[in-house]
C-alpha positions as CSV (number, residue, x, y, z in Angstrom):
1,M,24.1,46.0,13.1
2,P,21.0,47.3,11.4
3,L,21.2,48.0,7.6
4,L,21.2,51.6,6.3
5,E,18.1,52.5,4.4
6,R,19.9,52.4,1.1
7,E,21.4,49.0,1.9
8,R,17.9,47.7,2.7
9,Q,16.6,49.1,-0.6
10,V,19.3,47.5,-2.6
11,L,18.8,44.2,-0.8
12,T,15.0,44.3,-1.3
13,T,15.5,45.0,-5.0
14,I,17.9,42.0,-5.4
15,V,15.6,39.7,-3.4
16,E,12.5,40.6,-5.4
17,S,14.4,40.3,-8.7
18,Y,15.8,37.0,-7.8
19,I,12.4,35.6,-6.8
20,V,11.2,36.4,-10.3
21,D,14.2,35.5,-12.5
22,A,16.2,33.0,-10.4
23,A,19.3,34.6,-11.8
24,P,22.2,36.6,-10.3
25,V,21.4,40.3,-10.1
26,G,23.9,42.8,-11.3
27,S,24.5,46.4,-10.2
28,R,23.0,47.9,-13.4
29,T,19.7,46.1,-12.8
30,V,19.6,47.3,-9.2
31,A,20.4,50.8,-10.3
32,K,17.4,50.8,-12.7
33,K,14.9,49.1,-10.3
34,S,15.8,50.4,-6.8
35,G,14.8,54.0,-7.3
36,L,17.8,55.2,-5.4
37,N,19.2,57.3,-8.2
38,L,22.7,55.9,-7.6
39,S,25.3,54.9,-10.2
40,P,26.1,51.3,-10.9
41,A,29.5,51.9,-9.3
42,S,27.9,53.1,-6.1
43,I,25.5,50.1,-6.1
44,R,28.4,47.8,-6.5
45,N,30.0,49.2,-3.4
46,I,26.8,48.6,-1.4
47,M,26.5,45.1,-2.8
48,A,30.1,44.4,-1.7
49,D,29.2,45.5,1.8
50,L,26.1,43.4,1.8
51,T,28.2,40.4,0.7
52,E,30.6,40.9,3.5
53,Q,27.7,40.9,6.0
54,G,26.4,37.6,4.6
55,Y,23.3,38.9,2.9
56,L,24.6,38.3,-0.7
57,E,26.6,35.6,-2.4
58,Q,28.5,35.6,-5.7
59,P,28.0,32.3,-7.6
60,H,31.0,31.2,-9.6
61,A,32.5,34.0,-11.7
62,S,29.2,35.8,-12.2
63,A,29.3,39.6,-11.8
64,G,25.8,39.4,-10.2
65,R,24.8,38.5,-6.7
66,V,22.2,36.2,-5.2
67,P,20.5,36.7,-1.9
68,S,21.4,34.3,0.9
69,A,18.9,32.7,3.3
70,R,19.8,35.5,5.8
71,A,18.7,38.0,3.2
72,F,15.4,36.2,2.8
73,R,14.9,36.1,6.6
74,L,15.4,39.9,6.8
75,Y,13.0,40.4,3.8
76,I,10.3,38.2,5.4
77,N,10.6,39.7,8.9
78,E,11.0,43.4,8.0
79,V,10.1,44.2,4.4
80,M,7.6,41.7,2.9
81,R,4.0,42.6,2.4
82,V,1.7,39.7,1.8
83,R,-0.5,39.9,-1.2
84,P,-4.2,39.2,-0.4
85,L,-5.9,36.5,-2.4
86,A,-8.3,37.6,-5.1
87,E,-11.9,36.5,-4.5
88,S,-11.7,34.2,-7.6
89,Q,-8.7,32.4,-6.0
90,K,-10.6,32.0,-2.7
91,N,-13.6,30.6,-4.5
92,R,-11.5,28.2,-6.5
93,I,-9.7,26.9,-3.4
94,A,-12.9,26.5,-1.4
95,G,-14.7,24.9,-4.4
96,L,-11.9,22.4,-5.0
97,L,-11.6,21.5,-1.3
98,G,-15.4,21.0,-1.2
99,T,-15.2,18.2,-3.8
100,A,-13.1,16.0,-1.6
101,G,-14.5,12.7,-0.5
102,P,-16.1,12.1,2.9
103,E,-13.1,10.6,4.7
104,L,-10.5,12.7,6.5
105,G,-7.7,11.3,4.2
106,D,-9.7,12.3,1.1
107,I,-9.9,15.9,2.4
108,L,-6.3,16.2,3.4
109,R,-5.1,14.6,0.1
110,Q,-7.2,17.1,-1.8
111,A,-5.8,20.0,0.3
112,S,-2.3,18.8,-0.6
113,R,-3.2,18.8,-4.3
114,I,-4.6,22.3,-4.1
115,L,-1.5,23.6,-2.5
116,S,0.9,22.1,-5.0
117,G,-1.2,23.4,-7.8
118,H,-1.3,27.0,-6.5
119,S,2.3,27.1,-5.3
120,L,4.0,25.1,-8.0
121,Q,6.1,23.7,-5.2
122,V,6.0,20.5,-3.2
123,S,3.1,20.5,-0.8
124,L,2.8,18.8,2.6
125,V,-0.3,18.1,4.7
126,I,0.0,16.2,8.0
127,A,-2.9,14.4,9.6
128,P,-3.8,15.1,13.2
129,R,-2.1,13.3,16.0
130,H,-4.4,10.8,17.7
131,A,-3.2,11.6,21.1
132,D,-4.1,15.3,20.7
133,A,-7.5,14.8,19.1
134,R,-10.6,15.0,21.2
135,W,-13.0,12.2,21.8
136,K,-16.3,12.8,20.0
137,R,-18.1,9.5,20.5
138,I,-17.6,5.7,20.6
139,E,-20.1,3.2,19.1
140,F,-20.3,-0.5,19.6
141,T,-22.0,-2.9,17.1
142,L,-22.7,-6.5,17.9
143,I,-21.4,-8.6,15.1
144,K,-22.3,-11.9,16.6
145,P,-22.3,-13.3,20.2
146,G,-19.0,-12.6,21.7
147,L,-17.7,-10.3,18.9
148,V,-18.2,-6.5,18.9
149,M,-17.0,-3.8,16.5
150,A,-15.9,-0.7,18.3
151,V,-15.7,2.6,16.3
152,L,-14.1,5.5,18.0
153,I,-14.7,8.9,16.3
154,L,-12.2,11.7,17.2
155,Q,-12.2,15.4,16.5
156,G,-11.2,16.3,13.0
157,G,-12.8,13.2,11.4
158,M,-10.3,10.6,12.6
159,V,-11.9,7.2,13.0
160,L,-10.4,4.2,14.8
161,D,-12.2,0.8,14.5
162,R,-11.4,-2.5,16.0
163,L,-13.0,-5.9,16.5
164,L,-13.2,-6.9,20.2
165,E,-13.9,-10.3,21.8
166,T,-16.5,-10.0,24.6
167,S,-18.6,-12.1,26.8
168,P,-21.2,-14.0,24.6
169,D,-24.1,-12.8,26.8
170,I,-23.6,-9.1,26.1
171,T,-26.6,-7.7,24.1
172,A,-27.0,-4.8,21.7
173,D,-28.8,-2.9,24.4
174,D,-25.9,-3.4,26.7
175,L,-23.6,-2.0,24.1
176,T,-25.7,1.1,23.6
177,T,-25.7,1.7,27.4
178,S,-22.0,1.2,27.5
179,A,-21.4,3.6,24.7
180,N,-23.6,6.3,26.3
181,Y,-21.7,5.9,29.6
182,L,-18.3,6.2,27.9
183,N,-19.3,9.2,25.8
184,H,-20.6,10.9,28.9
185,L,-17.4,10.1,30.8
186,F,-14.8,11.0,28.2
187,G,-16.6,13.4,25.9
188,D,-14.3,16.3,24.6
189,M,-11.2,14.9,26.4
190,T,-8.1,14.3,24.3
191,V,-7.0,10.8,23.6
192,S,-4.0,11.1,25.9
193,E,-6.3,12.4,28.7
194,V,-8.7,9.5,28.2
195,R,-5.8,7.0,28.4
196,S,-4.7,8.5,31.7
197,K,-8.3,8.5,33.1
198,L,-9.0,5.0,32.0
199,V,-6.4,3.6,34.4
200,A,-8.0,5.3,37.3
201,E,-11.6,4.4,36.2
202,L,-10.7,0.8,35.9
203,R,-9.4,0.7,39.4
204,K,-12.6,2.3,40.7
205,A,-14.6,-0.1,38.6
206,E,-13.4,-3.1,40.5
207,T,-15.2,-2.0,43.7
208,Q,-17.7,0.7,42.8
209,F,-19.2,-0.2,39.4
210,G,-21.4,-2.9,38.1
211,E,-20.3,-5.6,35.7
212,L,-21.7,-3.7,32.6
213,Y,-19.6,-0.6,33.3
214,R,-16.5,-2.6,34.0
215,R,-17.0,-4.3,30.6
216,A,-17.5,-0.9,29.0
217,L,-14.2,0.4,30.4
218,K,-12.4,-2.7,29.3
219,M,-13.7,-2.4,25.8
220,A,-12.6,1.3,25.7
221,V,-9.1,0.2,26.7
222,E,-9.0,-2.4,23.9
223,A,-10.4,0.1,21.4
224,F,-7.4,2.3,21.8
225,E,-4.7,1.1,19.5
226,P,-1.1,2.1,20.0
227,E,-0.2,5.4,18.4
228,S,0.3,4.8,14.7
229,R,2.7,6.7,12.4
230,R,1.1,10.0,11.5
231,E,0.0,10.2,7.9
232,L,1.7,12.7,5.7
233,F,0.3,13.7,2.3
234,V,2.9,14.9,-0.2
235,D,2.0,16.3,-3.7
236,G,3.7,18.2,-6.5
237,T,7.1,16.5,-6.6
238,S,7.0,16.9,-10.3
239,N,7.1,20.7,-9.8
240,I,10.7,20.3,-8.9
241,L,11.5,19.8,-12.5
242,T,10.3,23.3,-13.4
243,Q,12.6,25.0,-10.9
244,P,16.0,26.1,-12.4
245,E,17.7,25.5,-9.0
246,F,17.1,21.8,-9.4
247,S,18.4,21.4,-12.9
248,D,21.6,20.2,-11.1
249,V,21.0,16.5,-10.5
250,S,22.8,16.6,-7.2
251,R,20.6,19.4,-5.9
252,M,17.5,17.5,-7.0
253,G,18.8,14.5,-5.1
254,E,19.2,16.5,-1.9
255,L,15.6,17.7,-2.1
256,F,14.4,14.1,-2.6
257,R,16.4,13.1,0.5
258,V,14.6,15.8,2.5
259,L,11.2,14.6,1.2
260,E,12.1,11.0,2.2
261,N,12.9,12.0,5.8
262,H,9.5,11.6,7.3
263,T,10.6,12.5,10.9
264,K,12.2,15.8,9.8
265,L,9.2,16.8,7.7
266,L,7.0,16.3,10.7
267,E,9.3,18.5,12.7
268,L,9.1,21.3,10.1
269,L,5.3,21.2,10.1
270,D,4.9,20.7,13.9
271,K,6.8,23.9,14.5
272,S,3.8,25.9,13.2
273,M,1.5,23.9,15.5
274,D,3.7,24.5,18.5
275,E,3.9,28.3,17.8
276,F,0.2,28.6,16.7
277,K,1.2,30.6,13.6
278,T,2.6,30.5,10.1
279,V,6.3,29.7,10.2
280,F,9.1,30.2,7.6
281,I,12.2,28.0,7.8
282,L,15.0,29.0,5.4
283,G,18.2,27.1,4.5
284,E,20.5,26.5,7.4
285,E,17.8,27.4,9.9
286,S,16.9,23.7,9.5
287,D,19.3,21.2,11.0
288,L,19.2,19.2,7.8
289,E,22.3,19.7,5.7
290,S,20.4,19.0,2.5
291,F,18.0,21.8,3.3
292,R,20.5,24.6,2.8
293,D,19.1,25.6,-0.6
294,L,15.5,25.2,0.4
295,G,12.8,27.1,2.2
296,S,9.5,26.1,3.7
297,I,6.2,27.7,4.9
298,S,3.9,25.9,7.2
299,T,0.7,26.9,9.0
300,P,-1.6,25.0,11.4
301,Y,-5.2,24.0,10.8
302,G,-7.9,23.4,13.4
303,P,-9.0,25.4,16.4
304,S,-6.5,28.3,17.0
305,E,-6.1,27.2,20.7
306,H,-5.7,23.5,19.8
307,P,-4.4,22.9,16.2
308,L,-5.1,19.5,14.7
309,G,-2.4,19.4,12.1
310,A,-0.4,21.5,9.7
311,L,0.0,22.1,6.0
312,G,3.0,23.6,4.1
313,V,5.1,23.9,1.0
314,I,8.8,23.3,0.4
315,G,10.7,24.8,-2.5
316,P,13.8,26.8,-3.4
317,V,14.7,29.4,-0.8
318,R,13.7,32.1,-3.4
319,M,10.0,31.1,-3.2
320,D,7.5,33.9,-3.5
321,Y,6.6,34.0,0.2
322,A,4.4,37.1,-0.1
323,R,2.2,35.2,-2.6
324,L,2.3,31.8,-1.0
325,A,1.6,32.6,2.7
326,P,-1.9,33.9,2.0
327,V,-2.6,30.7,-0.1
328,L,-1.6,28.5,2.9
329,N,-3.5,30.6,5.4
330,F,-6.7,30.6,3.5
331,T,-6.6,26.9,2.7
332,A,-6.0,26.2,6.4
333,R,-9.1,28.3,7.3
334,V,-11.3,26.5,4.8
335,L,-10.0,23.2,5.9
336,T,-10.7,24.1,9.5
337,R,-14.3,25.1,8.8
338,M,-14.8,21.9,6.7
339,L,-13.6,19.6,9.4
340,D,-15.6,21.4,12.1
341,R,-18.8,21.2,9.9
342,R,-18.4,17.6,8.9
343,F,-17.1,16.1,12.1
């Protein structure tokens, strides 16, 4: 059932106090900060009701309460107002990202560093999936007779290169013609679409195309390596040591186990790509048992209708989501513009 307005105000006061202090919040503190003009005794009754409803927890024998993941979910969905970034923050993020090296990995690694520095949490940036990236162009370079270097450039700056053995009579001009033909045939298709079309084109080539075009298609097939493990850039693990929640060695160990679970981290980040928006995952909303004291924010980067990848932060469930969400969203926008401009 919906909370009464005074219950909502008490819960908001506790959540915001806990974000700042990371300590159980008592009724006297709530009475002073909530603006409800209620006595500590009345506040205690409301806090007891909120505890019964699963919004508050009482750690150990403390007289104070801490908000549960359910409380943070309500706060994010119904109460939280994000705080816009100052122009100085925007300029700093854009400036730092602009200093990244030319390779896609350099850019994503720098984005991860920026996020960990601004959030003081663990940052995550995931590279695009090859299968979802769009073909930009392929280039062939003759290394020596019978040996060709194929370089496939995909949307978002991903580059695949491979040495191919070919007929020794193929020339540099043949390679240029082949590349032009393939770029015209597959331009702006996703890698998965190209793979599907290649099969049909190869069948047609046996009867309809000349030898040069058959060779071009075969080189394209060989240039596509099997899908490799997606690269994940993680930064700021040392920030864990500054969080009071992780002064307990067992809790710190749980967080490290989460960070070592590559597959689950990808699932957390992919959720924002699948939903085309910023996503918050709190505590038990993840199916990871060791995530129960953690929270995450993730947001996609790349074209809004076709995200390339995602970036995010993981930290204690009491993270300052109102401050961090704008940092992620702005960084994603700058990253998107940079990739579009460079690649």
